[in-house]
C-alpha positions as a Python dict, from the first residue, in 0.01 Angstrom:
ca = {
    (1, 'M'): (0, 0, 0),
    (2, 'I'): (273, 75, 236),
    (3, 'A'): (327, -76, 584),
    (4, 'A'): (229, 139, 883),
    (5, 'A'): (506, 322, 1064),
    (6, 'S'): (302, 507, 1329),
    (7, 'G'): (-39, 664, 1412),
    (8, 'G'): (-234, 342, 1560),
    (9, 'A'): (-498, 182, 1387),
    (10, 'L'): (-534, 424, 1102),
    (11, 'A'): (-191, 380, 986),
    (12, 'Q'): (-203, -1, 977),
    (13, 'D'): (-389, 71, 637),
    (14, 'G'): (-108, 250, 490),
    (15, 'K'): (-305, 519, 313),
    (16, 'R'): (-210, 637, -40),
    (17, 'I'): (-257, 1010, -72),
    (18, 'A'): (-244, 1214, -401),
    (19, 'F'): (-99, 1560, -304),
    (20, 'F'): (-149, 1845, -554),
    (21, 'V'): (68, 2162, -577),
    (22, 'S'): (-24, 2424, -831),
    (23, 'N'): (351, 2479, -951),
    (24, 'L'): (643, 2267, -808),
    (25, 'S'): (880, 2513, -927),
    (26, 'N'): (748, 2751, -642),
    (27, 'V'): (973, 2714, -330),
    (28, 'F'): (671, 2735, -120),
    (29, 'H'): (506, 2436, -298),
    (30, 'Q'): (848, 2258, -291),
    (31, 'A'): (876, 2288, 76),
    (32, 'Q'): (507, 2194, 125),
    (33, 'A'): (541, 1874, -97),
    (34, 'D'): (859, 1772, 94),
    (35, 'E'): (698, 1813, 437),
    (36, 'A'): (370, 1627, 326),
    (37, 'K'): (558, 1324, 259),
    (38, 'R'): (773, 1341, 550),
    (39, 'Y'): (467, 1423, 796),
    (40, 'A'): (212, 1172, 655),
    (41, 'A'): (455, 886, 669),
    (42, 'E'): (586, 983, 1025),
    (43, 'K'): (252, 1028, 1176),
    (44, 'Y'): (7, 831, 967),
    (45, 'G'): (229, 562, 804),
    (46, 'A'): (91, 706, 477),
    (47, 'E'): (252, 734, 127),
    (48, 'V'): (212, 1081, -28),
    (49, 'V'): (259, 1121, -419),
    (50, 'I'): (298, 1471, -554),
    (51, 'F'): (112, 1584, -870),
    (52, 'D'): (265, 1899, -1023),
    (53, 'G'): (8, 2146, -1179),
    (54, 'Q'): (282, 2314, -1362),
    (55, 'A'): (107, 2638, -1318),
    (56, 'D'): (-145, 2490, -1603),
    (57, 'S'): (-531, 2473, -1520),
    (58, 'A'): (-546, 2184, -1787),
    (59, 'V'): (-277, 2001, -1631),
    (60, 'M'): (-450, 2009, -1281),
    (61, 'T'): (-769, 1895, -1414),
    (62, 'Q'): (-602, 1608, -1623),
    (63, 'N'): (-425, 1507, -1285),
    (64, 'I'): (-746, 1424, -1114),
    (65, 'D'): (-796, 1143, -1359),
    (66, 'Q'): (-513, 974, -1220),
    (67, 'I'): (-650, 936, -887),
    (68, 'A'): (-874, 640, -933),
    (69, 'A'): (-641, 483, -1189),
    (70, 'G'): (-347, 494, -925),
    (71, 'A'): (-519, 325, -635),
    (72, 'F'): (-531, 629, -414),
    (73, 'D'): (-708, 635, -91),
    (74, 'A'): (-736, 1005, -67),
    (75, 'A'): (-653, 1323, -234),
    (76, 'T'): (-598, 1690, -144),
    (77, 'L'): (-658, 1907, -456),
    (78, 'H'): (-502, 2248, -551),
    (79, 'I'): (-704, 2325, -881),
    (80, 'W'): (-754, 2676, -1050),
    (81, 'D'): (-1046, 2571, -1257),
    (82, 'A'): (-1313, 2428, -1058),
    (83, 'E'): (-1568, 2387, -1301),
    (84, 'A'): (-1359, 2156, -1520),
    (85, 'A'): (-1227, 1974, -1223),
    (86, 'T'): (-1604, 1895, -1077),
    (87, 'P'): (-1678, 1564, -1320),
    (88, 'G'): (-1351, 1402, -1188),
    (89, 'V'): (-1402, 1485, -832),
    (90, 'R'): (-1751, 1345, -848),
    (91, 'D'): (-1606, 1022, -1005),
    (92, 'A'): (-1349, 987, -749),
    (93, 'L'): (-1599, 1043, -461),
    (94, 'D'): (-1828, 764, -625),
    (95, 'E'): (-1510, 546, -594),
    (96, 'G'): (-1511, 601, -234),
    (97, 'I'): (-1205, 819, -252),
    (98, 'V'): (-1160, 1092, 10),
    (99, 'M'): (-1133, 1426, -140),
    (100, 'T'): (-1035, 1758, -11),
    (101, 'S'): (-939, 2087, -163),
    (102, 'F'): (-687, 2340, -75),
    (103, 'F'): (-729, 2723, -130),
    (104, 'S'): (-1056, 2700, -330),
    (105, 'P'): (-1375, 2506, -274),
    (106, 'I'): (-1479, 2271, -579),
    (107, 'T'): (-1785, 2409, -719),
    (108, 'D'): (-2100, 2258, -513),
    (109, 'T'): (-1916, 1919, -443),
    (110, 'G'): (-1890, 1998, -86),
    (111, 'I'): (-1558, 1865, -14),
    (112, 'P'): (-1353, 2024, 289),
    (113, 'T'): (-1135, 2282, 182),
    (114, 'A'): (-801, 2388, 365),
    (115, 'R'): (-719, 2754, 321),
    (116, 'S'): (-436, 2978, 473),
    (117, 'D'): (-592, 3274, 671),
    (118, 'E'): (-489, 3544, 433),
    (119, 'A'): (-735, 3817, 489),
    (120, 'G'): (-597, 3933, 826),
    (121, 'V'): (-254, 3953, 685),
    (122, 'S'): (-360, 4138, 381),
    (123, 'F'): (-540, 4398, 587),
    (124, 'E'): (-249, 4434, 803),
    (125, 'M'): (-10, 4489, 523),
    (126, 'G'): (-245, 4737, 377),
    (127, 'A'): (-252, 4932, 709),
    (128, 'Q'): (105, 4918, 763),
    (129, 'M'): (194, 5043, 424),
    (130, 'A'): (-71, 5337, 421),
    (131, 'T'): (76, 5432, 777),
    (132, 'A'): (447, 5423, 638),
    (133, 'W'): (327, 5649, 336),
    (134, 'K'): (142, 5891, 525),
    (135, 'E'): (426, 5924, 775),
    (136, 'A'): (688, 5986, 496),
    (137, 'H'): (446, 6197, 243),
    (138, 'P'): (170, 6334, 470),
    (139, 'D'): (61, 6562, 185),
    (140, 'T'): (70, 6286, -108),
    (141, 'P'): (-248, 6134, -161),
    (142, 'I'): (-246, 5731, -142),
    (143, 'V'): (-325, 5580, -504),
    (144, 'M'): (-325, 5189, -460),
    (145, 'V'): (-323, 4925, -700),
    (146, 'Q'): (-346, 4537, -704),
    (147, 'L'): (-183, 4293, -943),
    (148, 'G'): (-339, 3947, -955),
    (149, 'W'): (-631, 3740, -1047),
    (150, 'P'): (-952, 3969, -1015),
    (151, 'N'): (-1202, 3713, -1108),
    (152, 'H'): (-1085, 3449, -861),
    (153, 'T'): (-1311, 3462, -547),
    (154, 'E'): (-1066, 3343, -293),
    (155, 'V'): (-786, 3579, -440),
    (156, 'N'): (-1036, 3843, -385),
    (157, 'S'): (-1185, 3755, -49),
    (158, 'G'): (-819, 3672, 98),
    (159, 'R'): (-584, 3954, -58),
    (160, 'T'): (-741, 4205, -277),
    (161, 'E'): (-1031, 4314, -67),
    (162, 'P'): (-882, 4301, 290),
    (163, 'F'): (-576, 4480, 179),
    (164, 'A'): (-788, 4789, 34),
    (165, 'K'): (-973, 4776, 348),
    (166, 'G'): (-652, 4793, 540),
    (167, 'V'): (-527, 5091, 353),
    (168, 'L'): (-864, 5267, 376),
    (169, 'S'): (-849, 5204, 747),
    (170, 'V'): (-576, 5447, 785),
    (171, 'D'): (-661, 5684, 495),
    (172, 'P'): (-1041, 5695, 392),
    (173, 'D'): (-948, 5910, 111),
    (174, 'A'): (-711, 5672, -56),
    (175, 'E'): (-796, 5592, -418),
    (176, 'N'): (-812, 5245, -539),
    (177, 'L'): (-751, 5141, -898),
    (178, 'G'): (-863, 4811, -817),
    (179, 'A'): (-683, 4475, -929),
    (180, 'L'): (-526, 4419, -1259),
    (181, 'D'): (-536, 4099, -1438),
    (182, 'S'): (-170, 3969, -1395),
    (183, 'S'): (-295, 3593, -1453),
    (184, 'A'): (-30, 3561, -1769),
    (185, 'G'): (262, 3579, -1493),
    (186, 'Q'): (571, 3751, -1439),
    (187, 'E'): (631, 3938, -1782),
    (188, 'A'): (301, 4031, -1776),
    (189, 'A'): (322, 4187, -1447),
    (190, 'K'): (625, 4362, -1561),
    (191, 'Q'): (445, 4535, -1856),
    (192, 'I'): (149, 4620, -1646),
    (193, 'I'): (345, 4811, -1407),
    (194, 'V'): (524, 4983, -1687),
    (195, 'D'): (224, 5075, -1871),
    (196, 'L'): (23, 5172, -1561),
    (197, 'L'): (285, 5401, -1424),
    (198, 'T'): (382, 5544, -1713),
    (199, 'Q'): (0, 5675, -1737),
    (200, 'R'): (-63, 5705, -1356),
    (201, 'P'): (263, 5793, -1197),
    (202, 'E'): (103, 5891, -879),
    (203, 'V'): (41, 5532, -790),
    (204, 'N'): (237, 5475, -467),
    (205, 'L'): (97, 5153, -295),
    (206, 'I'): (113, 4823, -491),
    (207, 'Y'): (-4, 4493, -373),
    (208, 'S'): (164, 4228, -599),
    (209, 'E'): (-34, 3906, -512),
    (210, 'S'): (227, 3633, -562),
    (211, 'S'): (592, 3602, -544),
    (212, 'D'): (629, 3533, -920),
    (213, 'L'): (436, 3859, -1003),
    (214, 'T'): (665, 4050, -763),
    (215, 'V'): (934, 3953, -964),
    (216, 'G'): (796, 4139, -1273),
    (217, 'T'): (681, 4406, -1052),
    (218, 'M'): (990, 4509, -920),
    (219, 'A'): (1180, 4465, -1281),
    (220, 'G'): (884, 4710, -1404),
    (221, 'L'): (954, 4951, -1151),
    (222, 'S'): (1339, 4940, -1199),
    (223, 'Q'): (1298, 5000, -1559),
    (224, 'L'): (1114, 5340, -1483),
    (225, 'G'): (1396, 5435, -1218),
    (226, 'R'): (1149, 5368, -938),
    (227, 'G'): (1118, 5079, -664),
    (228, 'K'): (1333, 5275, -405),
    (229, 'F'): (1338, 5371, -44),
    (230, 'E'): (1613, 5585, 122),
    (231, 'D'): (1716, 5464, 455),
    (232, 'G'): (1404, 5295, 515),
    (233, 'K'): (1175, 5577, 385),
    (234, 'P'): (975, 5550, 52),
    (235, 'L'): (1062, 5766, -214),
    (236, 'T'): (843, 5625, -491),
    (237, 'E'): (622, 5363, -376),
    (238, 'I'): (575, 5082, -140),
    (239, 'V'): (524, 4729, -242),
    (240, 'A'): (359, 4430, -89),
    (241, 'S'): (385, 4057, -191),
    (242, 'V'): (290, 3718, -118),
    (243, 'D'): (502, 3388, -53),
    (244, 'F'): (766, 3529, 127),
    (245, 'D'): (1098, 3349, 45),
    (246, 'T'): (1470, 3388, 54),
    (247, 'V'): (1476, 3625, -249),
    (248, 'E'): (1202, 3837, -95),
    (249, 'F'): (1387, 3820, 249),
    (250, 'D'): (1697, 4027, 97),
    (251, 'L'): (1451, 4283, -67),
    (252, 'V'): (1205, 4333, 240),
    (253, 'Y'): (1512, 4411, 470),
    (254, 'D'): (1688, 4602, 228),
    (255, 'P'): (1667, 4975, 363),
    (256, 'N'): (1658, 5103, 4),
    (257, 'S'): (1417, 4872, -181),
    (258, 'S'): (1037, 4957, -179),
    (259, 'L'): (932, 4579, -157),
    (260, 'K'): (886, 4620, 235),
    (261, 'I'): (622, 4357, 341),
    (262, 'S'): (500, 4021, 221),
    (263, 'M'): (258, 3751, 341),
    (264, 'G'): (441, 3442, 474),
    (265, 'L'): (250, 3130, 384),
    (266, 'P'): (429, 2836, 604),
    (267, 'P'): (453, 2540, 413),
    (268, 'V'): (534, 2306, 693),
    (269, 'E'): (200, 2408, 890),
    (270, 'T'): (5, 2411, 555),
    (271, 'A'): (131, 2055, 447),
    (272, 'Q'): (58, 1929, 787),
    (273, 'G'): (-308, 2098, 806),
    (274, 'R'): (-382, 1953, 447),
    (275, 'I'): (-269, 1601, 560),
    (276, 'D'): (-440, 1601, 882),
    (277, 'L'): (-762, 1708, 716),
    (278, 'I'): (-772, 1412, 488),
    (279, 'M'): (-710, 1178, 797),
    (280, 'D'): (-1005, 1358, 998),
    (281, 'V'): (-1233, 1282, 701),
    (282, 'V'): (-1089, 936, 683),
    (283, 'N'): (-1156, 880, 1058),
    (284, 'G'): (-1505, 1041, 1034),
    (285, 'D'): (-1433, 1353, 1261),
    (286, 'V'): (-1506, 1572, 944),
    (287, 'A'): (-1775, 1510, 699),
    (288, 'A'): (-1681, 1383, 340),
    (289, 'A'): (-1910, 1643, 200),
    (290, 'T'): (-2133, 1929, 331),
    (291, 'N'): (-2327, 2210, 191),
    (292, 'P'): (-2168, 2451, 171),
    (293, 'A'): (-1797, 2314, 200),
    (294, 'E'): (-1659, 2335, 531),
    (295, 'E'): (-1329, 2567, 525),
    (296, 'F'): (-1060, 2500, 751),
    (297, 'F'): (-795, 2798, 796),
    (298, 'Y'): (-429, 2777, 862),
    (299, 'K'): (-203, 3055, 1000),
    (300, 'A'): (-33, 3311, 769),
    (301, 'Y'): (220, 3573, 864),
    (302, 'T'): (297, 3917, 815),
    (303, 'I'): (652, 3946, 717),
    (304, 'S'): (727, 4315, 749),
    (305, 'Y'): (1038, 4546, 757),
    (306, 'W'): (825, 4762, 1025),
    (307, 'S'): (694, 4500, 1255),
    (308, 'M'): (905, 4178, 1228),
    (309, 'P'): (1289, 4220, 1300),
    (310, 'Q'): (1513, 4053, 1038),
    (311, 'E'): (1658, 3797, 1281),
    (312, 'E'): (1313, 3683, 1333),
    (313, 'A'): (1209, 3668, 961),
    (314, 'K'): (1541, 3466, 917),
    (315, 'V'): (1448, 3205, 1194),
    (316, 'W'): (1125, 3170, 1029),
    (317, 'L'): (1255, 3111, 697),
    (318, 'S'): (1477, 2825, 827),
    (319, 'A'): (1193, 2675, 1023),
    (320, 'Q'): (962, 2660, 704),
    (321, 'F'): (1214, 2621, 418),
    (322, 'G'): (1537, 2469, 590),
    (323, 'G'): (1888, 2602, 551),
}
């Protein structure tokens, strides 16, 4: 245990916290990990140890086994395979370790879950894209598609479904091709786009449901001679993304790129929320487990060519990612 630095009686215990991220090569998770370590030490006198899931559900599950062995007092998990993780979570709870989850509840364990409030942003992105398309091409029907994880409950409820509802709120006649499984990653997303648009060139609204998929999406569009705006007006399609970062900043505010809007997930606020949730359980302010699990939502942002000035987006990036 480390010595307390601040935070009153609780910090005197010097809690040791396992902080899981799904993929530490992602800039959001890098920034989230850095903030978690800083914030936990400063506010609670706690030590945070980062566990990298390496974008591999098996690794994420194996990491759980290290919680009890590593003498941790608490853990905030980011897990892709909840069923596989459940035995390890139950074992940790039996050891008296405080367990919380990020993004997805862990089956029926009932542990508290921290989530970004994604649904409102996804709806807004769909509505803005549909509005922009109809203004530029009033006589061209909207055909939308999503690239992501069609079998993932939280992706569906936070991204896929509200996005489609946002589009349909503007154009009830829009055609929805649904979510295509892009879980294999960037190269898969590229090939899916190439194959889809070769067969269905009329697709004009694309929701690429993570930044790494968006790299593949934009590469596929480029290969087909698409991905183009002209002076802020869509020529071929409009693309939305998730995990807004410095790379996406350049594209969103490029008047000739079709990536025009992205969900900004704030690593600073998210990390702080995850740490606070653990400490709320430790302090008895939040139950260690409930049925169903309690979910706590943290703010997400609509970073948009149309509704957020470029300078404001730059300030947001600096505050969340530094630089």
